[in-house]
C-alpha positions in Angstrom: 2.6 2.9 -48.3 5.3 3.9 -50.8 8.6 5.3 -49.8 7.8 8.5 -51.8 4.9 9.3 -49.6 7.1 9.9 -46.6 9.6 12.7 -46.2 13.0 11.1 -45.5 15.8 12.7 -43.4 19.5 11.8 -43.4 20.2 9.0 -40.9 21.5 5.5 -40.9 19.9 3.3 -38.1 16.4 2.2 -37.5 14.8 2.9 -34.1 12.9 0.7 -31.7 10.8 3.6 -30.2 9.1 6.6 -31.7 6.7 9.4 -30.8 3.6 10.4 -32.8 3.9 14.1 -31.9 0.2 15.0 -32.3 -2.5 12.4 -32.5 -5.4 13.0 -34.9 -8.9 12.7 -33.5 -9.3 9.3 -35.2 -6.7 7.8 -32.8 -8.3 8.0 -29.4 -7.2 4.8 -27.7 -4.1 2.6 -27.5 -6.0 0.1 -29.7 -6.5 2.8 -32.3 -2.8 3.6 -32.3 -1.9 -0.1 -32.4 -3.9 -0.6 -35.5 -2.4 2.5 -37.2 1.2 1.5 -36.4 0.6 -2.1 -37.5 -1.4 -1.5 -40.7 -0.1 1.8 -41.9 3.5 1.8 -40.7 3.9 -2.0 -41.0 5.5 -2.3 -37.5 4.6 -4.4 -34.5 4.0 -2.2 -31.4 5.1 -3.7 -28.1 4.1 -0.7 -25.9 1.9 2.3 -26.4 1.5 5.2 -23.9 -0.8 8.2 -24.8 0.2 11.4 -22.9 -1.8 14.6 -22.8 0.3 17.6 -23.8 0.0 21.4 -24.0 1.7 24.1 -26.1 3.1 27.3 -24.6 0.0 29.0 -26.0 -2.3 26.7 -24.0 -3.4 24.5 -26.9 -4.0 20.9 -25.7 -3.0 17.9 -27.8 -2.0 14.2 -27.3 1.2 12.4 -28.1 1.7 8.7 -28.3 5.0 7.1 -27.3 5.4 3.8 -29.0 7.9 0.9 -28.6 8.2 -1.3 -31.7 9.6 -4.7 -32.4 12.7 -4.4 -34.6 14.7 -7.4 -35.8 18.2 -6.0 -35.5 19.9 -9.1 -36.7 18.3 -9.1 -40.2 17.6 -5.3 -40.1 14.2 -6.0 -41.6 12.3 -2.7 -41.3 9.9 -0.8 -43.5 11.7 1.3 -46.2 10.5 4.6 -44.8 12.3 4.0 -41.5 15.7 3.5 -42.9 16.4 7.3 -42.8 14.4 8.1 -39.7 16.5 7.4 -36.6 18.0 10.9 -35.9 15.5 13.1 -37.5 11.8 12.7 -38.2 9.3 11.5 -40.8 5.9 12.6 -41.9 2.9 10.4 -42.7 0.7 12.4 -45.2 -3.0 12.5 -44.7 -3.7 10.9 -48.1 -1.9 7.7 -47.0 -4.4 7.2 -44.2 -7.8 5.7 -45.2 -10.5 8.3 -44.3 -8.0 11.0 -43.7 -6.9 12.6 -40.4 -8.3 15.5 -38.5 -7.6 17.7 -35.5 -9.8 17.5 -32.5 -11.6 20.6 -33.6 -12.6 18.9 -36.9 -10.1 20.6 -39.2 -8.0 18.6 -41.6 -4.5 17.5 -40.6 -2.0 17.4 -43.5 0.3 14.8 -41.9 1.3 13.0 -38.7 4.8 13.7 -37.6 7.0 10.9 -36.2 10.2 11.5 -34.2 12.6 9.0 -32.5 11.9 8.5 -28.8 13.4 6.7 -25.8 12.2 3.2 -25.4 9.4 3.0 -22.8 9.5 -0.7 -22.0 11.4 -1.6 -18.8 15.0 -2.3 -19.4 16.3 -5.9 -19.0 19.9 -4.8 -18.4 21.3 -6.3 -15.2 21.0 -4.2 -12.0 24.2 -3.8 -10.1 23.5 -4.7 -6.4 25.7 -3.9 -3.5 27.5 -6.8 -1.8 25.2 -8.5 0.7 22.0 -7.2 -1.0 19.1 -9.6 -1.0 18.3 -11.4 -4.2 15.5 -13.8 -3.2 11.9 -13.0 -2.3 9.3 -14.8 -0.2 5.6 -14.9 -1.2 3.6 -15.8 2.0 0.5 -17.0 0.1 -0.4 -17.7 -3.5 -4.1 -17.8 -4.1 -5.2 -21.1 -5.7 -7.0 -19.1 -8.5 -4.2 -16.6 -9.2 -4.6 -15.8 -12.9 -4.9 -13.1 -15.5 -6.6 -12.5 -18.8 -9.8 -14.1 -17.7 -8.1 -17.3 -16.5 -6.1 -17.9 -19.7 -2.9 -17.3 -17.8 -2.5 -19.2 -14.5 0.4 -18.9 -12.1 0.4 -22.3 -10.5 3.7 -23.7 -11.8 7.4 -22.7 -11.6 7.5 -22.0 -15.3 4.4 -19.7 -15.2 5.6 -17.8 -12.1 9.1 -17.4 -13.6 7.5 -16.0 -16.8 5.5 -13.6 -14.7 8.6 -12.0 -13.1 10.7 -12.1 -16.3 8.2 -11.2 -19.1 5.2 -9.5 -17.5 6.3 -7.7 -14.3 9.8 -7.4 -15.9 11.8 -7.2 -12.7 14.3 -10.0 -13.1 15.3 -13.4 -14.5 14.2 -16.2 -12.2 16.6 -19.1 -11.6 14.2 -21.3 -9.7 11.0 -21.3 -7.5 10.6 -23.4 -4.4 6.9 -24.0 -3.6 5.8 -25.0 -0.1 2.5 -25.7 1.6 1.6 -24.5 5.1 -1.6 -24.8 7.3 -3.7 -21.7 7.6 -4.1 -20.6 11.3 -7.5 -21.4 12.9 -8.5 -23.3 9.8 -8.2 -26.7 8.2 -7.1 -25.2 4.9 -3.6 -25.4 3.5 -2.0 -22.5 1.7 0.7 -22.4 -0.9 3.7 -20.1 -0.5 6.8 -19.7 -2.7 10.5 -18.7 -2.5 11.6 -17.0 -5.7 15.3 -16.9 -6.4 16.6 -14.5 -9.1 19.6 -15.0 -11.3 19.5 -11.4 -12.3 17.5 -8.3 -11.3 16.7 -5.9 -14.1 17.8 -2.3 -14.0 14.5 -0.4 -14.5 12.0 1.7 -12.6 9.6 -1.1 -11.8 12.4 -3.1 -10.1 13.6 -0.1 -8.2 10.1 0.6 -6.9 9.6 -3.0 -5.8 12.9 -3.2 -4.0 12.6 0.2 -2.4 9.1 -0.6 -1.1 10.2 -3.9 0.4 13.2 -2.2 2.1 11.0 0.6 3.5 7.8 -1.2 4.3 8.8 -4.8 4.7 6.7 -6.0 1.7 5.4 -5.0 -1.7 1.8 -5.8 -2.7 1.4 -6.8 -6.3 -2.0 -6.8 -8.0 -1.0 -7.1 -11.6 1.4 -5.6 -14.1 1.7 -3.1 -16.9 1.4 -4.9 -20.3 2.7 -2.0 -22.4 -0.7 -0.7 -23.2 -2.5 -0.7 -19.8 -2.4 -2.0 -16.3 -3.5 -5.7 -16.3 -4.9 -6.7 -13.0 -5.0 -10.3 -11.7 -8.5 -11.8 -12.0 -11.0 -11.5 -9.2 -8.9 -8.7 -7.5 -6.3 -11.2 -6.3 -2.9 -10.0 -5.2 0.4 -11.4 -3.9 2.9 -9.9 -1.4 6.7 -9.9 -1.9 9.0 -10.1 1.2 12.7 -10.5 1.6 13.8 -14.1 1.8 16.5 -13.7 4.4 17.7 -17.3 4.3 17.7 -18.5 0.6 18.4 -22.2 0.1 21.2 -23.1 -2.4 20.0 -24.8 -5.5 20.4 -28.6 -5.6 22.9 -30.0 -8.0 23.2 -33.4 -9.7 26.2 -34.1 -7.4 24.1 -33.8 -4.2 23.7 -37.1 -2.4 20.7 -38.2 -0.4 22.2 -36.9 2.8 22.7 -33.4 1.3 19.2 -33.4 0.0 17.9 -34.5 3.4 19.8 -31.6 5.0 18.2 -29.2 2.6 14.7 -30.6 3.4 15.5 -30.2 7.1 16.5 -26.6 6.6 13.2 -25.9 4.7 11.3 -27.5 7.5 13.0 -25.4 10.1 12.3 -22.3 8.1 8.7 -23.3 7.8 8.5 -23.9 11.6 9.9 -20.5 12.2 7.2 -19.0 10.0 4.6 -21.0 11.8 5.9 -19.8 15.2 5.8 -16.2 14.0 2.3 -16.6 12.7 1.2 -18.0 16.1 2.9 -15.0 17.8 1.0 -12.6 15.6 -2.2 -14.4 16.3 -1.6 -14.1 20.1 -0.8 -10.4 19.7 -4.0 -10.0 17.8 -6.0 -11.8 20.5 -4.3 -9.6 23.2 -5.3 -6.6 21.2 -8.9 -7.7 20.9 -8.9 -8.4 24.7 -7.6 -4.9 25.4 -10.1 -3.4 23.0 -12.9 -5.3 24.9 -11.7 -3.9 28.3 -11.5 -0.4 26.9 -15.1 -0.7 25.6 -16.2 -1.9 29.1 -14.5 1.0 30.7 -16.1 3.4 28.2 -19.5 1.9 28.9 -19.0 2.2 32.6 -17.9 5.8 32.3 -20.9 6.6 30.2 -23.2 5.0 32.8 -21.6 6.9 35.7 -21.8 10.1 33.7 -25.5 9.6 33.1 -26.0 8.9 36.8 -24.3 12.0 37.8 -26.3 14.0 35.3 -29.6 13.0 36.8 -31.3 15.6 39.2 -31.1 14.6 42.9 -34.2 13.8 44.9 -34.9 15.7 48.1 -33.9 12.7 50.1 -30.6 12.5 48.3 -29.9 16.2 48.8 -30.6 15.9 52.6 -28.5 12.7 52.7 -25.5 14.5 51.2 -26.1 17.5 53.6 -26.2 15.1 56.6 -22.9 13.5 55.5 -21.3 16.9 55.2 -22.7 18.0 58.5 -21.2 14.9 60.1 -17.8 15.9 58.8 -18.2 19.4 60.1 -19.3 18.1 63.5 -16.2 15.9 63.8 -13.8 18.6 62.8 -15.4 21.3 65.0 -15.3 18.9 68.0 -11.6 18.2 67.5 -10.8 21.9 67.2 -12.8 22.8 70.3 -11.0 20.2 72.3 -7.7 21.5 71.1 -8.4 25.3 71.3 -11.2 25.2 74.0 -13.3 28.0 72.3 -14.5 29.2 68.9 -12.7 32.5 69.4 -9.4 30.7 70.0 -10.0 28.7 66.8 -10.6 31.9 64.9 -7.6 33.7 66.5 -5.3 30.8 65.5 -6.3 31.2 61.9 -7.2 27.6 61.6 -9.8 28.2 58.8 -7.1 29.6 56.5 -5.1 26.3 56.6 -5.6 24.3 53.4 -6.8 21.2 55.3 -9.6 23.2 57.1 -10.6 25.8 54.5 -13.7 23.9 53.3 -14.9 23.8 57.0 -14.4 27.5 57.7 -17.7 28.7 59.0 -18.0 31.8 61.2 -20.0 30.0 63.8 -19.4 26.4 64.4 -22.4 26.3 66.7 -24.6 26.9 63.7 -23.3 23.6 62.3 -24.2 21.7 65.4 -27.6 23.3 65.5 -28.3 22.4 61.9 -27.3 18.8 62.5 -29.1 18.3 65.8 -32.4 20.0 64.9 -32.8 20.7 61.1 -31.3 17.5 59.7 -32.7 15.3 62.5 -36.2 16.6 61.8 -36.1 15.8 58.1 -33.9 12.7 57.8 -34.3 10.8 61.0 
């Protein structure tokens, strides 16, 4: 593309990020935009984000925010970018093979480019408060943790460091301490890691990770944003990040065998503490299952009793309940007659209004005795 084909504006510095204000219908995906930027603009995109937009009049369109690789030391950039940084540039339709069109099919005369803020996460150092944690603990690293269909495997210190620095982009790793630990109730052995950072990066991803760990105790990571889309670990794997509260100092060449032995002992003690906590959690889980089992038994018993109570009573059961009630009436009436000597005296004393006697308050206690001696006896006995 010749420099004459692009409208230049007055400016002096090249940019490392731009916005394609309105994408033509030919550029639907990040792959389409990547090919356009690389082949037409002669730039190497490092990140592309397509964002739906809308004008004040309600017209919908799409913009692409693009980070590009710029060699600032040699200042090697396409000629058309030299006067671009503070203003804009236009890519005419005739410079694009096949032309460009709006989504409604009408011809576009040009694509407008304007400088934009870099989208890729910053790698500037994050300023932490004194005493802030700088090391994380990964309780378990799956043996097959990988991405890009197995082409990238995170099984070495180098690869795991590269993941945090270049892929997740949350910090520069100083070292990784791998350890093995037995899996509870299994003969398997799991690999865990302590990741120590030299620097944490000041970007949104880092802040989300640290805030989530501070709030929830851990951050679950299932992949990373590669600048074009979210790249998940293969086979839906994930790793959890927790605070490493007791980071071990790095070994130096001056450390003697006794100092190294001391470090190993500390790591063993730390691992023993983790194993103890795992056992505690397992016991808590067993207790919870036991309580759930008891609760289920109680629920089943309640259901059974409720079903029993819902059944209609037989005549024998009715008369049995009646006889028990009559027995109670007889005992109460006998006690009251012995105390007051007559039914009239009981009535006059207002005994039947007392709470403990209200349910027995019949006008004629003799009726109770008669029912018990004759009626109940005839049917039950």
